Phi, psi and omega in degrees: 000136177246127184240116176252126181249119182260126177220177176140185185286144179295132185091002181268354171112019183298319181300319181297319180297314181295320174298323178298317183289321178296325178293338181268006176099009175283148172274113195252136175227128181266148176048059178274131174300132188299329183292348182264356182313305180300319178298312182301316179298316179303309186299306187288334181277345182247007180285172184295328174242080188297147183258131179262343177228118184234140175231130183231149174253130178232119185223190188287357172288348175291153173300149184302321179293329176296315179295319177300331182274353187301311183302325180287326176295315184294317180298320179297323181289318177298321179297334182271002175087015175286128174285101185254139169236123175259118180251123181247125176260137176218173177201154177303140186300324176295326175290324180294319180301316183290324182294319178289329176290324177289324184268340182063024176277155180271141174287139183309327184275355179264349188292318183245028179213177180264010185294142171285169179296322179291326178291321178295319179299320178290316183297319183299313180301324180292315181299327182264009189296323182297316179295318179300319184295337179267356186295138172281327178221129174251131180243124175267118186256016186305320184242022177262134168284170177304313186292319175299319180292316176304319178297320179296323180291315182298312190283312188273332189251302185291329179263001181293137180260135178297155178060030175234138177254129179266119180259123181241130174252127185233127176268153180200169178247130181300324182300342176251007176098154173286140178305136182283351179253014177282141176268315179233142181229127179236140188256116179257019188284350178279351182275158178301138196253113177301338182306325188281357176258114181310327186280344177257348190301323183275354181273179182231170176294356178263356184260143183316312184296320180288323177301313181295318175304310186289325185283357171279353185250119175299338180293330178291314182292326175300314180295313182297319177297320181292316178299315184297320180295322180291321179296306183300323181294322189253354179300321175301326180286324173297320178295320182291336181269017174064031178288136182266330187218147175216123177246122179258109184258131175247127187239148171226188184298304184253356177070031181241329188243281190294317178293323181292321177296318179291318180297320178302306185300313182297320183293316178299322180288318183285336178295335181286342179232357180237131189294329186237095173236134177243156179234134180223133174239098187301313186281345175269354183073025179254114185248124164056065173269128178274124177279168010287150176250164169291157179300117183297340177293333179251345179248091186277122181255133179297148178299130185256012183099163181233000000 
């Protein structure tokens, strides 16, 4: 039996994620009390038509004691050999405020309290902190469309194989904040910046002129080699801890040149020795490309916006 547990901040897209799994054949249940996880598995596993794929949503509408019992419930299921994935959806607090303002919906934690919306958003993150700490995959939906989120759920959750680690390299711009789903963050802002060359400003780190510019500086290659050596050194430890996902985020100022180049090069290098490597360029709007890819030095991709 495969059990996917969707949790996260209200307004981050949990309902969309659950519906995506339901469309893929999962038996889906929204807002399940955490204390009923074991009973649900028993019931659906022993019925006349047993379910092999189950998806449930557990969120802050649970009673506090139910959320506190979640770690023990999850450990008990795993001890029984149930394949469990915990997926945590989050988004920048400012984005959540905008979403609630646009839809005029009430946050679940403001219905029976005097909390403001901002206070409810912060309180919810604290209430769900233990679930987030146990999550196999954290998805930052701040800049994902509905269709992009559904695709992420289908590719990374429904198609995920047990006992395999998906390694994702993500480029981003510090001016828009660090990705909330990053496990490791490296800062490339100390490297020479192609932005200051007017002929390179509109290009990206996937374009040949920018690649040629960056590869003239030994400092760039030194950083790439150091990051790759660090990841290769510690990747076996993450695998040994039964980690399912690892996101390595590379940031520069705008997320268009240096970080894109490094993420491309690192992903291509690790894909040669690791079976599941994905590439993501947040500021270019390029989400979750599965490697191997064509050589970016010969495959010039048009700029898709920043």
